[in-house]
C-alpha positions as CSV (number, residue, x, y, z in Angstrom):
1,M,1.1,-21.8,11.4
2,F,3.2,-18.7,11.0
3,N,3.6,-19.5,7.3
4,T,-0.2,-19.4,6.9
5,I,-0.4,-16.1,8.8
6,I,2.3,-14.5,6.6
7,Q,0.5,-15.7,3.5
8,I,-2.8,-14.2,4.7
9,V,-1.0,-10.9,5.4
10,G,0.5,-10.9,1.9
11,W,-2.8,-11.6,0.2
12,T,-4.5,-9.0,2.3
13,G,-1.9,-6.4,1.1
14,T,-2.5,-7.5,-2.5
15,I,-6.2,-7.1,-2.1
16,L,-5.7,-3.6,-0.6
17,I,-3.5,-2.4,-3.4
18,V,-5.6,-3.8,-6.2
19,T,-8.8,-2.5,-4.6
20,A,-7.3,1.0,-4.3
21,F,-6.1,0.9,-8.0
22,F,-9.5,-0.4,-9.2
23,L,-11.4,2.3,-7.2
24,N,-9.1,5.0,-8.6
25,A,-9.5,3.7,-12.2
26,Q,-13.3,3.8,-11.7
27,G,-13.1,7.4,-10.5
28,K,-14.5,6.4,-7.0
29,I,-11.3,7.6,-5.2
30,K,-8.7,10.1,-6.1
31,S,-5.0,9.2,-6.1
32,E,-4.4,12.5,-4.3
33,S,-6.7,11.5,-1.4
34,R,-5.6,10.4,2.0
35,A,-7.6,7.2,1.8
36,Y,-5.9,6.1,-1.4
37,Q,-2.5,6.7,0.0
38,V,-3.2,5.0,3.4
39,V,-4.5,1.9,1.6
40,N,-1.4,1.8,-0.5
41,L,0.8,2.2,2.5
42,F,-0.8,-0.6,4.4
43,G,-0.9,-2.8,1.3
44,A,2.9,-2.2,0.8
45,M,3.6,-3.0,4.5
46,F,1.5,-6.2,4.3
47,I,3.1,-7.4,1.1
48,G,6.5,-6.3,2.3
49,A,6.1,-8.5,5.4
50,N,5.3,-11.4,3.2
51,V,8.2,-11.0,0.8
52,L,10.6,-10.2,3.6
53,Y,9.7,-13.5,5.2
54,Q,10.3,-15.2,1.9
55,Q,13.5,-13.3,1.3
56,A,12.3,-12.1,-2.1
57,W,14.6,-9.1,-2.1
58,P,13.6,-7.4,-5.4
59,A,9.9,-7.6,-4.4
60,F,10.8,-6.3,-0.9
61,G,12.6,-3.3,-2.5
62,L,9.5,-2.6,-4.5
63,Q,7.3,-2.5,-1.4
64,V,9.8,-0.2,0.4
65,V,9.6,2.2,-2.5
66,W,5.8,1.8,-2.8
67,G,5.4,2.6,0.9
68,A,7.8,5.5,0.8
69,I,5.8,7.1,-2.1
70,A,2.6,6.7,-0.1
71,V,4.3,8.3,3.0
72,Y,5.6,11.2,0.9
73,E,2.1,11.7,-0.6
74,L,0.5,11.7,2.8
75,I,3.0,14.3,4.0
76,K,2.1,16.5,1.0
77,I,-1.6,16.0,1.7
78,N,-1.2,17.0,5.3
79,F,0.9,20.1,4.7
80,R,-0.5,21.4,1.4
81,G,-4.2,21.0,2.0
82,R,-5.0,18.4,-0.7
83,P,-8.3,16.6,-0.6
84,R,-8.5,14.4,2.5
85,T,-11.2,11.9,1.6
């Protein structure tokens, strides 16, 4: 049962990141926006949980970096007045 849940979490993270990327590529959402970065952060956390469970360390490292970049960008948005949509 837990294996199924962790797979759903991983796929949800994948859908989040791919959706954010697609919307950005289509000009529907800006990469400087809070929404884009929040979606990337949650996507990285969800995929990170999946790959951590599977002990896929390179993929886990990628998600840590991906999430850290999203956090960094969110901090910049909050303190520099970037678009918040």
